[in-house]
Backbone as numpy.savetxt, mean C-alpha at the origin, in Angstrom:
# Nx Ny Nz CAx CAy CAz Cx Cy Cz
-0.20 26.01 -8.79 0.56 25.31 -7.50 -0.14 24.40 -7.46
-1.60 24.09 -7.49 -2.30 23.10 -7.23 -2.23 21.78 -8.12
-2.00 22.47 -9.64 -1.77 21.34 -10.71 -0.26 20.46 -10.57
0.65 21.23 -10.04 1.79 20.39 -9.30 1.92 19.51 -8.27
0.57 19.15 -7.65 0.31 18.36 -6.86 -0.14 17.09 -7.55
-0.87 17.30 -8.77 -1.37 16.42 -9.36 -0.64 15.82 -11.23
0.99 16.37 -10.83 1.58 16.44 -11.65 2.20 14.72 -11.96
1.66 13.75 -13.25 2.38 12.36 -13.23 3.01 12.22 -14.21
4.28 11.58 -14.03 4.83 11.48 -15.27 4.32 10.63 -16.33
4.29 10.76 -17.46 3.77 9.85 -18.33 3.86 8.22 -18.19
5.68 8.37 -18.24 5.82 7.08 -18.02 5.34 5.66 -16.66
5.19 6.99 -15.69 4.70 6.07 -14.78 3.39 5.89 -14.43
2.44 6.72 -15.39 1.23 6.32 -15.60 0.76 5.53 -16.41
1.53 5.10 -17.64 1.42 3.83 -18.43 1.93 2.86 -17.57
2.84 2.48 -16.81 2.80 1.33 -16.16 1.82 1.13 -14.96
1.23 2.24 -14.49 0.45 2.05 -13.37 -0.95 1.36 -14.03
-1.31 1.82 -15.59 -2.29 1.28 -16.44 -2.07 0.07 -16.59
-0.76 -0.20 -17.36 -0.50 -1.80 -17.78 -0.46 -2.56 -16.63
-0.09 -1.99 -15.47 -0.30 -3.20 -14.47 -1.84 -3.48 -14.01
-2.50 -2.61 -14.14 -4.38 -3.03 -13.89 -4.57 -3.93 -14.83
-4.11 -3.61 -16.12 -4.81 -4.46 -17.36 -4.33 -5.65 -17.27
-3.07 -6.12 -16.93 -2.64 -7.48 -16.70 -3.00 -8.09 -15.49
-3.43 -7.46 -14.43 -3.60 -8.51 -13.07 -5.30 -8.06 -13.39
-5.89 -7.22 -13.52 -7.27 -7.60 -13.34 -7.86 -9.08 -13.99
-6.94 -9.53 -14.69 -7.65 -11.09 -15.66 -7.64 -12.05 -14.55
-6.45 -11.81 -13.52 -6.15 -13.52 -13.23 -6.36 -13.07 -11.64
-6.02 -11.76 -11.45 -5.90 -11.77 -9.69 -6.79 -10.85 -8.99
-6.64 -9.57 -9.94 -7.78 -8.58 -8.83 -9.37 -8.87 -9.11
-9.21 -9.13 -10.53 -11.08 -9.93 -10.61 -11.53 -10.88 -9.85
-10.05 -11.92 -9.33 -11.00 -12.93 -8.62 -11.05 -12.30 -7.17
-10.55 -11.51 -6.91 -10.66 -11.04 -5.57 -11.72 -10.18 -5.28
-11.68 -9.02 -5.88 -12.73 -7.85 -5.55 -13.97 -7.94 -6.92
-15.28 -8.88 -6.23 -16.52 -9.05 -6.95 -17.10 -7.95 -7.24
-17.09 -6.56 -6.36 -17.96 -5.78 -6.60 -16.96 -4.48 -6.64
-17.75 -3.18 -7.50 -16.92 -2.11 -7.71 -16.02 -1.97 -6.29
-14.87 -1.49 -6.09 -14.00 -0.97 -4.95 -13.05 -0.55 -5.49
-12.55 0.44 -4.21 -11.80 1.43 -4.77 -10.80 1.58 -3.75
-9.57 1.51 -4.12 -7.89 1.28 -3.11 -7.41 2.51 -3.20
-6.89 2.66 -1.89 -5.84 4.21 -1.98 -4.51 3.26 -1.35
-3.44 3.42 -2.17 -2.23 3.24 -2.18 -1.55 4.15 -1.69
-0.52 4.10 -0.38 -0.13 5.51 0.15 1.03 5.05 0.73
1.74 6.08 1.16 2.93 5.90 2.24 4.00 7.08 1.40
5.01 7.16 2.62 5.87 8.83 1.94 6.61 7.70 0.77
7.65 8.94 0.52 8.35 8.48 -0.55 9.67 7.42 -0.54
9.61 6.74 -1.72 10.74 5.42 -1.60 10.21 4.33 -0.47
9.17 4.33 -0.72 8.40 2.94 0.61 8.76 1.74 -0.38
8.15 1.84 -1.64 8.17 0.76 -2.48 6.72 0.60 -3.17
5.95 2.00 -3.79 4.73 1.80 -3.94 4.80 1.44 -5.45
5.79 2.39 -6.32 6.03 2.03 -7.54 6.35 0.77 -8.04
7.50 0.12 -7.20 8.24 -1.05 -7.50 7.10 -1.85 -7.50
5.78 -2.17 -6.12 4.95 -2.94 -6.11 4.23 -2.84 -7.27
3.93 -1.52 -7.79 3.36 -1.36 -9.23 3.82 -2.39 -10.34
4.88 -2.38 -10.29 5.52 -2.99 -11.37 5.96 -4.65 -11.03
5.67 -5.07 -10.18 5.75 -6.44 -9.57 4.44 -7.01 -9.86
3.05 -6.56 -9.83 2.25 -6.78 -9.86 1.90 -6.96 -11.38
2.01 -5.89 -11.87 2.27 -5.58 -13.54 2.74 -6.96 -14.10
3.92 -7.12 -13.73 4.57 -8.52 -14.78 5.64 -9.02 -14.00
5.37 -8.97 -12.76 6.16 -9.92 -11.91 7.87 -9.76 -12.15
8.30 -8.67 -12.03 9.78 -8.52 -12.22 9.99 -7.18 -11.45
11.33 -7.14 -11.18 12.14 -6.33 -10.04 12.53 -4.99 -10.66
11.85 -4.23 -11.68 12.63 -2.85 -11.92 12.02 -2.34 -10.70
13.07 -1.21 -10.40 13.20 -0.54 -9.10 12.89 0.86 -9.63
12.10 1.50 -8.83 12.11 3.37 -9.81 12.49 3.97 -8.42
13.11 4.97 -8.87 14.04 6.24 -8.28 12.89 7.28 -7.50
12.78 7.26 -6.23 12.07 7.92 -5.54 11.34 9.19 -5.88
10.05 9.33 -5.80 9.02 10.25 -6.14 9.41 11.73 -5.69
9.72 12.57 -6.15 9.83 14.10 -5.45 8.90 14.60 -5.17
7.50 14.96 -5.99 6.64 15.41 -6.01 5.48 14.53 -5.63
4.07 15.21 -5.21 3.02 14.44 -4.90 2.62 13.80 -6.32
2.11 12.60 -6.43 1.88 11.82 -7.30 0.69 11.24 -7.54
-0.61 11.32 -8.35 -1.67 10.64 -7.99 -2.34 10.47 -9.54
-2.64 9.03 -9.65 -3.41 8.34 -11.08 -4.36 7.60 -10.61
-5.50 7.99 -11.26 -6.65 6.81 -10.98 -6.92 6.40 -12.15
-7.02 4.71 -12.05 -7.04 3.88 -12.74 -8.58 3.03 -12.88
-9.70 2.93 -13.70 -10.76 2.68 -13.51 -10.87 1.18 -14.79
-10.70 -0.19 -13.90 -10.61 -1.48 -14.91 -11.57 -2.66 -14.18
-12.15 -2.62 -14.78 -13.53 -3.75 -14.38 -14.10 -3.38 -13.10
-13.95 -4.06 -12.27 -14.83 -3.62 -10.59 -13.60 -2.74 -9.87
-12.38 -2.54 -9.96 -11.52 -2.12 -9.19 -11.18 -0.80 -9.53
-11.34 0.20 -8.98 -10.45 1.92 -9.17 -9.61 1.85 -7.94
-8.50 2.29 -8.51 -7.25 2.39 -7.86 -6.63 3.49 -7.97
-6.34 4.42 -6.45 -5.47 5.65 -6.81 -4.24 5.16 -6.09
-3.41 5.43 -6.88 -1.91 5.28 -6.34 -1.48 6.64 -5.84
-1.09 7.00 -4.82 -0.79 8.32 -4.47 0.51 7.90 -4.33
1.74 8.98 -4.05 3.02 8.71 -3.79 3.15 10.40 -3.35
3.64 10.56 -2.04 4.10 11.85 -1.69 5.15 12.39 -0.89
5.64 12.97 -1.11 6.98 13.47 -0.60 7.01 13.76 1.11
7.83 13.08 1.82 8.01 13.12 2.85 7.90 14.18 3.88
7.57 15.38 3.55 7.39 16.75 3.70 5.95 16.90 4.51
5.58 17.55 5.50 4.21 17.81 6.12 3.22 18.51 5.04
3.78 19.36 4.53 2.99 19.88 3.36 2.48 19.30 2.53
2.84 18.13 1.96 2.43 17.29 1.25 1.60 16.60 1.41
1.29 16.08 2.55 0.37 14.88 3.55 -0.47 15.90 3.58
-0.66 16.99 3.47 -2.20 17.95 3.85 -3.09 17.55 2.57
-2.26 17.40 1.43 -3.00 16.94 0.35 -3.77 15.55 0.50
-3.38 14.40 1.18 -3.79 13.53 1.60 -5.26 13.27 1.77
-5.91 14.15 2.43 -7.36 14.02 2.89 -8.26 14.44 1.15
-7.53 15.22 0.19 -8.44 14.82 -0.96 -8.56 13.56 -1.80
-7.81 12.64 -1.17 -8.04 11.12 -1.50 -8.73 9.86 -0.97
-9.26 10.48 -0.03 -9.91 9.30 0.65 -11.55 9.50 0.59
-12.06 10.26 -0.28 -13.49 10.07 -0.40 -13.93 8.68 -0.81
-15.00 8.09 -0.42 -15.58 6.87 -1.11 -14.60 5.31 -1.23
-13.50 5.73 -0.45 -12.49 4.85 -0.62 -12.46 3.70 0.09
-12.63 1.97 -0.24 -12.89 0.69 0.17 -12.32 0.03 0.78
-10.85 0.36 0.76 -9.60 0.00 1.20 -8.19 0.86 1.26
-7.57 0.85 1.86 -6.12 1.35 2.07 -4.96 0.15 2.01
-4.07 0.64 1.31 -2.83 0.00 1.06 -1.75 0.79 1.95
-1.22 0.42 2.64 -0.05 1.74 3.72 1.39 0.94 3.28
2.05 1.43 2.44 3.72 0.66 2.90 5.01 1.61 3.19
5.61 0.52 3.72 6.23 1.16 5.08 8.08 0.17 4.31
8.87 1.52 4.23 9.86 0.96 3.89 11.14 0.55 5.78
11.03 -0.47 5.84 11.14 -1.01 7.64 13.19 -0.61 7.66
13.83 -0.40 6.31 15.32 -0.64 6.52 15.53 0.77 6.56
15.09 1.72 6.31 15.45 2.92 6.65 14.78 3.82 7.79
15.71 3.34 8.94 15.12 3.94 10.48 15.31 4.82 10.89
16.21 5.95 9.75 16.26 7.35 10.27 14.31 8.06 9.79
13.61 7.25 9.70 12.53 8.08 8.88 11.21 7.22 9.53
11.41 6.65 10.73 10.55 5.76 11.29 9.63 7.03 11.80
10.14 8.17 12.55 9.13 9.34 12.97 8.05 10.08 11.77
8.95 9.68 10.67 8.19 10.24 9.51 7.15 9.62 9.07
7.37 8.09 9.07 6.22 7.41 8.60 5.24 6.98 10.01
5.58 7.49 11.35 4.81 7.27 12.23 3.83 8.59 12.41
4.41 9.36 11.62 3.09 10.82 11.75 2.47 10.75 10.32
2.95 9.92 9.00 2.15 9.76 8.20 1.07 8.83 8.41
1.34 7.64 9.28 0.24 6.84 9.87 -0.76 7.38 10.60
-0.29 8.20 11.09 -1.43 9.04 12.48 -2.09 9.92 11.37
-2.06 10.39 10.10 -2.27 11.21 9.21 -3.47 10.44 8.88
-3.09 8.97 8.39 -3.82 8.23 7.61 -4.91 7.76 8.66
-4.78 7.44 9.76 -6.02 7.22 10.73 -6.96 8.31 11.08
-6.15 9.27 10.54 -7.37 10.64 11.26 -8.14 10.74 10.35
-7.72 10.50 8.85 -8.66 10.90 7.64 -9.38 9.65 6.93
-9.33 8.54 7.70 -9.75 7.33 7.32 -10.00 6.42 8.41
-11.10 6.04 8.98 -11.57 5.67 10.50 -12.16 4.35 10.11
-12.71 3.86 9.48 -13.39 2.72 8.75 -12.90 1.89 8.12
-12.28 2.10 6.75 -12.27 1.01 5.76 -11.06 0.41 6.30
-10.62 -0.84 6.04 -9.70 -1.84 6.13 -8.22 -1.16 5.77
-7.08 -1.60 6.47 -5.85 -1.09 5.82 -5.03 -2.17 6.12
-4.37 -2.46 5.03 -3.38 -3.49 4.53 -2.07 -2.68 4.84
-1.17 -3.04 5.76 0.52 -2.35 5.88 1.02 -3.36 5.53
1.82 -2.97 4.38 3.02 -4.13 3.77 4.48 -3.01 4.00
4.87 -4.03 5.33 6.70 -3.54 5.89 7.75 -4.20 4.77
7.72 -3.34 4.01 8.81 -3.89 2.72 10.37 -3.36 3.38
10.72 -4.34 2.51 12.44 -4.39 2.46 12.87 -5.19 3.46
12.39 -5.77 3.90 12.97 -6.77 5.09 14.27 -7.61 4.80
14.51 -7.74 3.20 15.59 -8.54 2.71 16.93 -7.53 2.74
16.91 -6.19 3.25 17.86 -5.25 3.43 18.25 -5.65 4.84
17.36 -6.35 5.71 17.67 -6.48 7.16 17.75 -7.77 7.55
18.26 -8.34 6.15 18.49 -9.85 6.19 17.80 -11.10 6.74
16.35 -10.71 6.06 15.15 -11.55 6.79 14.62 -11.86 5.44
14.04 -13.11 5.46 12.99 -13.90 4.63 11.70 -13.56 5.43
10.69 -13.90 4.37 9.38 -13.84 4.98 8.85 -14.89 5.74
9.85 -16.23 5.63 10.00 -17.17 6.88 10.39 -16.65 8.25
11.54 -16.37 7.91 12.58 -16.12 9.20 12.24 -15.18 10.07
11.30 -14.03 9.21 11.00 -12.94 9.91 9.67 -13.22 11.22
8.85 -13.96 10.64 7.64 -14.56 11.43 8.14 -14.85 12.57
9.78 -15.61 12.60 9.97 -16.16 14.07 10.56 -15.29 15.00
10.83 -13.90 14.32 11.21 -13.06 15.33 10.17 -12.10 15.63
9.59 -12.55 16.70 8.30 -11.84 16.80 8.51 -10.42 17.77
9.69 -10.25 18.44 10.10 -9.15 19.25 10.60 -8.05 17.98
11.61 -8.34 17.07 11.81 -7.34 16.03 10.32 -7.10 15.12
9.48 -7.99 15.07 8.42 -7.19 14.59 7.66 -6.01 15.63
7.37 -6.53 16.41 6.82 -5.78 17.46 7.62 -4.20 17.62
8.82 -4.27 17.70 9.76 -3.28 17.58 9.43 -2.19 16.24
9.44 -2.49 15.32 9.36 -1.91 14.15 7.54 -1.72 13.72
6.71 -2.18 14.55 5.64 -1.83 14.39 5.54 -0.44 15.31
6.02 -0.56 16.46 6.16 -0.11 17.74 6.42 1.56 17.23
8.05 1.23 16.57 8.57 2.54 16.16 7.99 3.45 15.14
7.49 2.67 13.84 6.47 3.30 12.93 4.98 3.43 13.54
4.80 3.40 14.54 3.47 3.89 15.04 2.09 2.65 14.71
2.51 1.96 13.81 1.44 1.05 13.15 0.83 -0.14 14.46
1.86 -0.04 15.41 1.43 -0.85 16.41 0.56 -0.16 17.87
0.93 1.10 17.93 0.60 1.75 18.78 -0.68 2.80 18.29
-0.97 2.89 17.43 -1.95 3.69 17.00 -2.97 2.62 16.41
-3.91 2.86 16.61 -5.45 2.28 15.96 -6.93 2.91 16.17
-7.60 2.86 15.50 -8.83 3.77 15.59 -9.87 2.08 16.03
-10.66 2.40 17.05 -11.52 1.14 17.50 -12.18 0.67 16.37
-12.22 -0.87 16.45 -12.83 -1.28 15.26 -12.47 -1.56 14.06
-11.77 -0.46 13.71 -10.88 -0.68 12.16 -10.02 -1.46 11.90
-10.43 -2.20 10.77 -9.27 -3.49 10.46 -8.22 -3.22 10.03
-7.02 -3.69 10.77 -5.62 -3.24 10.49 -4.88 -4.92 10.16
-4.18 -5.23 8.89 -3.79 -6.21 9.02 -2.48 -6.01 8.19
-1.27 -6.17 9.07 0.44 -6.14 8.79 0.82 -7.21 8.34
1.80 -7.07 6.95 2.43 -8.18 6.78 3.85 -7.63 6.25
4.86 -8.37 6.97 6.17 -8.26 6.52 6.71 -8.75 5.19
7.45 -8.15 4.54 7.70 -8.58 3.01 8.89 -8.12 2.62
9.29 -8.46 1.31 10.41 -7.94 0.42 9.36 -7.64 -0.73
9.08 -7.03 -1.32 8.67 -6.75 -2.59 9.18 -7.40 -3.92
10.52 -7.26 -3.69 11.24 -7.05 -4.71 11.55 -9.08 -4.93
11.48 -9.78 -3.72 11.80 -10.83 -3.52 10.32 -12.49 -3.78
9.10 -11.49 -3.91 8.36 -12.58 -3.90 7.54 -12.74 -5.06
7.43 -13.99 -5.41 6.48 -14.24 -6.85 5.37 -14.25 -6.44
4.35 -13.34 -7.05 2.93 -13.07 -6.83 2.26 -14.25 -7.12
2.82 -15.51 -8.25 2.13 -16.39 -9.02 2.21 -17.37 -7.96
3.10 -17.39 -6.88 3.07 -18.35 -5.73 1.84 -18.48 -4.84
1.31 -19.01 -4.29 0.30 -19.14 -3.20 0.95 -19.10 -1.76
0.00 -18.38 -1.25 0.84 -18.30 -0.18 2.02 -17.18 0.81
2.06 -16.79 -0.30 3.00 -15.41 -0.26 2.57 -14.21 0.56
3.27 -13.44 1.76 2.56 -12.48 2.32 1.71 -11.06 1.31
2.17 -10.95 0.37 1.74 -9.96 -0.62 0.17 -10.79 -1.08
0.24 -12.31 -1.77 -0.83 -12.60 -2.37 -1.99 -12.21 -0.75
-1.35 -12.88 0.53 -2.26 -12.97 1.44 -2.80 -11.72 2.03
-2.02 -10.90 1.40 -2.59 -9.44 2.22 -3.62 -9.03 1.31
-3.40 -8.93 0.26 -4.31 -8.64 -1.03 -5.81 -9.54 -0.69
-5.65 -10.94 -0.48 -6.77 -11.62 -0.64 -7.37 -11.10 1.13
-6.78 -10.83 2.16 -7.59 -10.67 3.10 -8.18 -9.30 3.22
-7.39 -8.43 2.23 -8.31 -6.89 2.11 -9.61 -7.13 1.47
-9.33 -7.86 0.38 -10.35 -8.12 -0.41 -11.84 -9.00 0.12
-11.39 -10.05 1.34 -12.74 -10.57 1.78 -13.20 -9.45 2.78
-12.32 -8.38 3.29 -12.96 -7.60 4.55 -13.73 -6.97 3.36
-13.42 -6.13 2.28 -14.33 -5.24 1.54 -15.46 -6.31 1.00
-15.37 -7.26 0.71 -16.40 -7.79 0.01 -17.64 -8.32 0.79
-16.79 -8.72 2.35 -17.74 -8.68 3.20 -18.61 -7.56 3.92
-18.18 -6.43 4.02 -18.75 -5.37 4.17 -19.80 -5.08 3.01
-19.44 -5.43 1.99 -20.40 -5.03 0.86 -21.91 -6.14 1.25
-21.36 -7.33 1.26 -22.26 -8.12 1.54 -23.40 -7.71 2.98
-22.85 -7.26 3.86 -23.53 -7.16 4.90 -24.67 -5.82 4.93
-24.03 -4.95 3.82 -24.64 -3.59 3.74 -25.79 -3.78 2.92
-26.15 -4.78 1.95 -26.89 -5.20 0.96 -28.07 -5.50 1.69
């Protein structure tokens, strides 16, 4: 039973390994100066594996939703990455607690287009806050293009952004003193080679918080 939680399709494992091998040379290595551990989380179909492929080769191959909890740990250079995709049911989210040991930062991805699952996202967000009360969290509100927005136009619609943040729980539930950074974006629409995109800005923020904490700890 437990082994099924850690089954990871070989194709997806290979893609995740490739992304970090390709990314570490120019992107990750410039951000994370010291050994760091990141945890990618979210309910199924949020866009985590699409993000993996985007960071890997800047293409927009989209993966089918994952039906079972999956995890892989990839260590390259200073970065240790755990990529976790859990089915939306509550029993699967119980396994999340096993993934938070010695985590420096969390990337929480949300599918903003699927409003029927906002309550499910809210429950998952609460579980993350209960399990990790200190590490910085980068929240990527994904698929804004399906709602007719670009990264520029959505910044002008403050009411919409606040509404989404409240409905998903991200705007309502926070741990005191825990850094949280929210970016609205479309993973498939962003070019990671371009400066000042929400995707690059988000990871730059995460690295600065992690690196700053490590310097203060020395």
